[in-house]
C-alpha positions as CSV (number, residue, x, y, z in Angstrom):
1,M,-122.1,359.6,305.5
2,K,-124.1,360.5,302.2
3,R,-121.7,357.9,300.1
4,I,-122.3,355.1,302.7
5,A,-126.1,356.0,302.5
6,I,-126.3,355.8,298.7
7,C,-124.0,352.7,298.6
8,W,-126.5,350.9,301.1
9,R,-129.3,352.0,299.2
10,E,-128.1,350.7,295.8
11,L,-126.9,347.4,297.4
12,A,-130.4,347.0,299.2
13,A,-132.3,347.7,295.9
14,E,-130.7,344.9,294.3
15,G,-131.9,342.6,296.8
16,N,-128.8,342.4,298.7
17,A,-128.7,341.5,302.6
18,V,-127.1,344.8,303.6
19,A,-126.1,346.3,307.0
20,L,-125.6,350.1,307.0
21,H,-121.9,350.9,308.0
22,V,-122.3,353.5,310.7
23,N,-118.9,355.4,310.3
24,A,-119.0,357.7,313.5
25,R,-116.2,359.3,315.4
26,T,-117.7,361.8,317.3
27,P,-121.2,362.3,319.2
28,K,-122.4,364.6,316.5
29,D,-121.6,361.8,313.9
30,F,-123.6,359.5,316.1
31,S,-126.5,361.9,316.5
32,R,-126.7,362.3,312.6
33,W,-126.7,358.5,312.1
34,G,-129.5,358.3,314.6
35,D,-131.5,361.0,313.1
36,F,-130.9,359.0,309.6
37,L,-131.9,355.7,311.0
38,I,-135.2,357.4,312.4
39,E,-135.9,358.6,309.1
40,H,-135.3,355.3,307.4
41,S,-137.3,352.6,309.1
42,E,-136.4,350.2,306.4
43,I,-133.0,349.9,307.8
44,S,-132.8,346.9,310.2
45,S,-129.2,346.4,310.5
46,I,-126.0,348.3,311.1
47,A,-122.5,347.6,311.1
48,F,-119.4,349.0,313.1
49,E,-115.9,348.1,313.2
50,F,-113.8,347.9,316.3
51,Q,-110.4,346.7,314.8
52,T,-109.2,350.2,313.7
53,G,-110.0,353.7,315.1
54,A,-111.9,351.8,317.9
55,A,-109.3,349.0,318.7
56,S,-108.2,350.5,322.1
57,P,-110.1,349.4,325.1
58,V,-111.0,353.3,326.1
59,R,-111.8,354.2,322.6
60,G,-113.8,350.8,322.1
61,D,-115.7,351.2,325.0
62,W,-116.5,354.7,324.3
63,H,-118.0,353.5,320.8
64,A,-120.0,350.8,322.2
65,D,-121.6,353.3,324.8
66,R,-122.5,355.4,321.8
67,L,-123.7,352.6,319.6
68,C,-126.0,351.6,322.7
69,K,-127.4,355.1,323.0
70,L,-127.9,355.2,319.1
71,A,-130.1,352.1,319.5
72,K,-132.2,353.6,322.2
73,Q,-132.3,356.8,320.1
74,V,-133.8,354.9,317.2
75,G,-136.1,353.2,319.4
76,R,-136.9,350.2,317.1
77,Q,-135.3,346.7,316.9
78,L,-131.8,346.7,315.2
79,Q,-129.2,344.0,314.4
80,L,-125.4,345.0,314.9
81,V,-122.7,343.5,312.8
82,S,-119.6,344.1,314.9
83,F,-116.3,343.7,313.3
84,G,-114.2,343.0,316.4
85,G,-115.0,344.6,319.8
86,L,-114.8,341.3,321.6
87,R,-114.3,343.4,325.0
88,Q,-117.6,345.2,324.1
89,L,-120.0,342.3,323.1
90,A,-121.9,341.9,326.4
91,E,-122.8,345.4,326.4
92,L,-123.9,345.5,322.9
93,K,-125.8,342.5,323.0
94,R,-128.1,344.2,325.6
95,A,-128.7,346.9,323.5
96,F,-129.4,345.3,320.0
97,T,-132.0,343.0,319.1
98,N,-129.4,340.5,317.4
99,L,-125.6,340.7,317.3
100,V,-123.3,339.0,314.8
101,Y,-119.7,339.1,315.7
102,V,-117.1,338.8,312.9
103,T,-113.5,338.1,313.6
104,S,-110.4,337.0,311.6
105,T,-108.9,335.6,314.7
106,P,-109.1,331.9,314.3
107,S,-108.3,331.9,310.8
108,M,-105.4,334.4,311.1
109,K,-104.0,332.4,314.1
110,S,-104.3,329.2,311.9
111,S,-102.5,330.5,309.1
112,H,-99.4,331.3,311.2
113,Y,-99.7,327.7,312.8
114,R,-100.7,329.2,316.1
115,K,-103.1,326.8,318.2
116,L,-105.5,328.6,320.5
117,L,-106.0,327.4,323.9
118,W,-108.7,328.8,326.3
119,E,-110.5,327.9,329.4
120,S,-113.4,329.4,331.1
121,N,-111.9,330.4,334.0
122,S,-109.1,332.1,332.5
123,S,-109.0,335.5,330.8
124,R,-110.7,336.9,327.6
125,H,-107.6,336.4,325.9
126,P,-106.8,332.8,324.8
127,R,-103.3,331.6,324.8
128,E,-101.6,330.5,321.8
129,I,-98.8,328.0,321.2
130,R,-97.0,326.4,318.0
131,S,-99.4,323.8,316.8
132,D,-98.8,320.2,315.1
133,L,-102.3,320.5,313.7
134,K,-102.2,321.7,310.2
135,G,-105.0,323.3,307.7
136,D,-108.7,322.6,308.3
137,D,-107.9,320.8,311.5
138,L,-106.3,323.6,313.2
139,L,-108.7,326.1,311.8
140,E,-111.5,324.0,313.0
141,H,-109.9,323.8,316.5
142,N,-109.3,327.5,316.6
143,I,-112.8,328.3,315.6
144,G,-114.1,326.0,318.5
145,V,-112.0,327.7,321.0
146,Y,-113.1,331.1,320.1
147,D,-116.6,330.1,319.8
148,K,-116.3,329.2,323.3
149,L,-114.7,332.3,324.3
150,V,-117.5,334.6,322.6
151,N,-120.1,332.5,324.3
152,S,-118.6,333.0,327.6
153,V,-118.5,336.7,327.0
154,L,-122.0,336.8,325.8
155,S,-123.4,334.7,328.7
156,A,-122.1,337.5,330.8
157,A,-124.6,339.8,329.3
């Protein structure tokens, strides 16, 4: 935690736009980050990643719940940069002033020549097929499909 805070401070001091990485795995970790954020009102943006330890639905939901409680504990406007966590976006959007969602899915699918297909009445998981599109055209298509999916999830918030 100390190392993350020091790196945040050094990057911010150089004028970089920085989100504090809230690396929390236990209730105590979240509580400590909450106390830290209360003491440091200059921090307006935090980041959390849902792609590894919080990737499972149960664990991801638990972390999203803790992040929402953290936002309430801090008691001021916070931006969240979420790496992954599509399943949790609607809940997170309700707790944070601004939400930035980062995913590599459109790019990774494109690099493997996979075309995403999704309709608003389908699940939260787009289908994928082998694509005749290549390069930028496929990437642009996949970003468009994923954008519609994300907006559908967020409109449920």
